[in-house]
Residue frames relative to the residue before (quaternion, step in Angstrom):
aa qw qx qy qz dx dy dz
X 1.0000 0.0000 0.0000 0.0000 0.00 0.00 0.00
X 0.3560 -0.7495 0.5173 0.2096 3.57 -0.75 0.99
X 0.5674 -0.6169 0.4191 0.3491 3.59 -1.08 0.66
X 0.3351 -0.7007 0.5908 0.2184 3.54 -1.26 0.54
X 0.2611 -0.7738 0.5653 0.1159 3.53 -0.89 1.02
X 0.0437 -0.8033 0.5939 -0.0072 3.55 -1.01 0.86
X 0.2321 -0.6746 0.6663 0.2170 3.47 -1.44 0.21
X 0.1811 -0.7732 0.6033 0.0733 3.56 -0.88 1.03
X 0.1677 -0.8085 0.5624 0.0437 3.55 -0.92 0.97
X 0.1445 0.7353 -0.6608 0.0412 3.51 -1.27 0.58
X 0.2237 -0.7421 0.6047 0.1833 3.56 -1.32 0.12
X 0.0951 -0.7627 0.6373 0.0559 3.54 -1.25 0.59
X 0.5554 -0.6513 0.4131 0.3110 3.57 -1.21 0.39
X 0.7859 0.2880 -0.1492 0.5265 3.60 1.14 -0.49
X 0.5495 -0.6348 0.4439 0.3131 3.53 -1.03 0.86
X 0.6249 0.5479 -0.3360 0.4432 3.59 1.00 -0.80
X 0.6471 0.5078 -0.3094 0.4772 3.59 0.99 -0.82
X 0.6358 0.5275 -0.3238 0.4612 3.59 0.97 -0.86
X 0.6753 0.4980 -0.2925 0.4587 3.58 0.90 -0.93
X 0.6450 0.5203 -0.3251 0.4556 3.57 0.97 -0.81
X 0.6590 0.4952 -0.3081 0.4749 3.59 0.89 -0.92
X 0.6502 0.5252 -0.3146 0.4499 3.59 0.91 -0.91
X 0.6851 0.4985 -0.2903 0.4449 3.57 0.80 -1.00
X 0.6689 0.4985 -0.3081 0.4574 3.59 0.86 -0.91
X 0.6851 0.4985 -0.2964 0.4408 3.59 0.88 -0.90
X 0.6428 0.4789 -0.3251 0.5017 3.60 1.09 -0.61
X 0.6489 0.5257 -0.3200 0.4473 3.61 0.92 -0.89
X 0.7372 0.4014 -0.2185 0.4976 3.59 1.02 -0.80
X 0.4746 -0.7210 0.3986 0.3097 3.59 1.30 0.34
X 0.3760 0.7176 -0.4953 0.3135 3.56 1.08 0.70
X 0.7724 0.1077 -0.0628 0.6227 3.56 1.28 -0.45
X 0.4483 -0.6808 0.5110 0.2728 3.55 -1.07 0.75
X 0.7921 0.0211 0.0510 0.6079 3.55 1.06 -0.82
X 0.0659 -0.7745 0.6282 0.0348 3.54 -1.10 0.74
X 0.1196 -0.7872 0.6031 0.0470 3.54 -0.94 0.94
X 0.1467 -0.7766 0.6103 0.0539 3.54 -1.08 0.84
X 0.0870 0.7831 -0.6131 0.0579 3.57 -0.94 0.88
X 0.4693 -0.6602 0.5105 0.2885 3.54 -1.14 0.68
X 0.0175 -0.7937 0.6073 -0.0296 3.57 -0.95 0.95
X 0.3457 -0.6800 0.5995 0.2423 3.52 -1.35 0.34
X 0.1248 -0.8283 0.5456 0.0239 3.58 -0.61 1.13
X 0.1238 -0.7464 0.6518 0.0521 3.52 -1.14 0.83
X 0.1988 0.7864 -0.5558 0.1821 3.60 -0.76 1.00
X 0.4035 -0.6588 0.5620 0.2955 3.55 -1.33 0.14
X 0.0335 0.7841 -0.6172 0.0561 3.54 -0.95 0.93
X 0.8467 -0.0788 -0.0057 0.5262 3.54 -0.74 1.16
X 0.7636 -0.4207 0.1863 0.4531 3.56 0.90 1.02
X 0.6950 0.4324 -0.2786 0.5024 3.60 1.23 -0.05
X 0.4351 -0.6511 0.5498 0.2907 3.54 -1.17 0.66
X 0.1083 -0.8106 0.5754 0.0045 3.56 -0.83 1.06
X 0.0556 -0.7482 0.6592 0.0508 3.53 -1.31 0.45
X 0.1858 0.7861 -0.5749 0.1302 3.58 -0.86 0.90
X 0.4833 -0.6002 0.5396 0.3391 3.51 -1.35 0.24
X 0.0027 -0.7850 0.6188 -0.0293 3.54 -0.98 0.90
X 0.3639 -0.6765 0.5837 0.2631 3.52 -1.39 0.03
X 0.2584 -0.7590 0.5844 0.1248 3.54 -0.69 1.17
X 0.1230 -0.7762 0.6164 0.0483 3.55 -0.92 0.96
X 0.0830 -0.7818 0.6179 0.0121 3.56 -0.85 1.06
X 0.1455 -0.7855 0.6004 0.0347 3.55 -0.78 1.15
X 0.1735 -0.7614 0.6148 0.1104 3.60 -0.93 0.88
X 0.1955 0.7880 -0.5411 0.2192 3.52 -0.57 1.21
X 0.5790 -0.5494 0.4647 0.3834 3.55 -1.34 -0.33
X 0.6257 -0.5629 0.3958 0.3674 3.54 -1.13 0.67
X 0.6202 0.5645 -0.3365 0.4282 3.60 1.03 -0.75
X 0.6810 0.4910 -0.2827 0.4640 3.60 1.19 -0.48
X 0.4207 0.7617 -0.4466 0.2084 3.59 1.22 -0.33
X 0.7399 0.4455 -0.2724 0.4241 3.61 0.57 -1.08
X 0.6349 0.4994 -0.3312 0.4876 3.59 1.05 -0.64
X 0.6395 0.5099 -0.3151 0.4814 3.58 1.03 -0.80
X 0.6365 0.5250 -0.3237 0.4631 3.58 0.92 -0.89
X 0.6463 0.5231 -0.3110 0.4604 3.60 0.92 -0.91
X 0.6615 0.4989 -0.3035 0.4705 3.60 0.93 -0.88
X 0.6434 0.5138 -0.3251 0.4651 3.60 0.91 -0.90
X 0.6689 0.5108 -0.3005 0.4488 3.59 0.85 -0.96
X 0.6579 0.5261 -0.3133 0.4384 3.59 1.01 -0.76
X 0.7511 0.3733 -0.1940 0.5088 3.58 1.20 -0.50
X 0.5724 0.6441 -0.3514 0.3661 3.59 1.26 -0.35
X 0.3743 -0.7591 0.4953 0.1959 3.58 -0.96 0.86
X 0.5846 0.6021 -0.3821 0.3869 3.63 1.16 -0.30
X 0.5360 -0.6039 0.4881 0.3313 3.56 -1.24 0.57
X 0.7929 0.0975 -0.0141 0.6013 3.57 1.07 -0.83
X 0.0473 -0.8338 0.5496 0.0208 3.60 0.29 1.18
X 0.3874 -0.6704 0.5823 0.2477 3.50 -1.18 0.69
X 0.1235 0.7588 -0.6285 0.1179 3.57 -0.65 1.13
X 0.2048 0.7739 -0.5722 0.1782 3.57 -0.62 1.12
X 0.2892 -0.7596 0.5637 0.1470 3.53 -1.27 0.47
X 0.1779 -0.7330 0.6477 0.1076 3.49 -1.30 0.60
X 0.3569 -0.7306 0.5411 0.2146 3.56 -0.81 1.02
X 0.3539 -0.7235 0.5574 0.2013 3.55 -1.03 0.85
X 0.2777 -0.7970 0.5167 0.1438 3.56 -0.54 1.14
X 0.7755 0.1411 -0.0808 0.6101 3.57 1.19 -0.50
X 0.1061 0.7911 -0.5940 0.1004 3.55 -0.93 0.88
X 0.5403 -0.6198 0.4679 0.3241 3.54 -1.02 0.83
X 0.5355 -0.6746 0.4054 0.3064 3.60 -0.78 1.05
X 0.6610 0.5051 -0.3198 0.4535 3.59 0.87 -0.85
X 0.6568 0.4923 -0.3039 0.4836 3.57 1.00 -0.81
X 0.6246 0.5378 -0.3264 0.4628 3.58 1.02 -0.81
X 0.6464 0.5150 -0.3135 0.4676 3.58 0.95 -0.86
X 0.6407 0.5255 -0.3191 0.4599 3.57 1.03 -0.81
X 0.6280 0.5214 -0.3399 0.4672 3.61 0.97 -0.79
X 0.6490 0.5206 -0.3151 0.4567 3.57 0.88 -0.94
X 0.6869 0.4823 -0.2794 0.4664 3.59 0.88 -0.93
X 0.6973 0.5045 -0.2664 0.4340 3.59 1.09 -0.70
X 0.7569 0.3228 -0.2042 0.5303 3.58 1.11 -0.50
């Protein structure tokens, strides 16, 4: 059975927190690559419409790593209700796929 590749997403409010989560997850081989970008988020929270700057974190990894990665993110995340979800990659360059496998 061939491995399934995923991208896992979350957001945090501070760049320092994003960097810490990214570094730990790469060091612990939970993700081959992590990308951080600043985003503007609009959402409802406790009955109010909110808008804030956040940092989106994207983890590239294998589906088999999801629950361990999720657990690690939750242990370091400052939000009461963090958004953590994965998207399966239906197509991926073979060389890049091999690199992900070797990295995690």
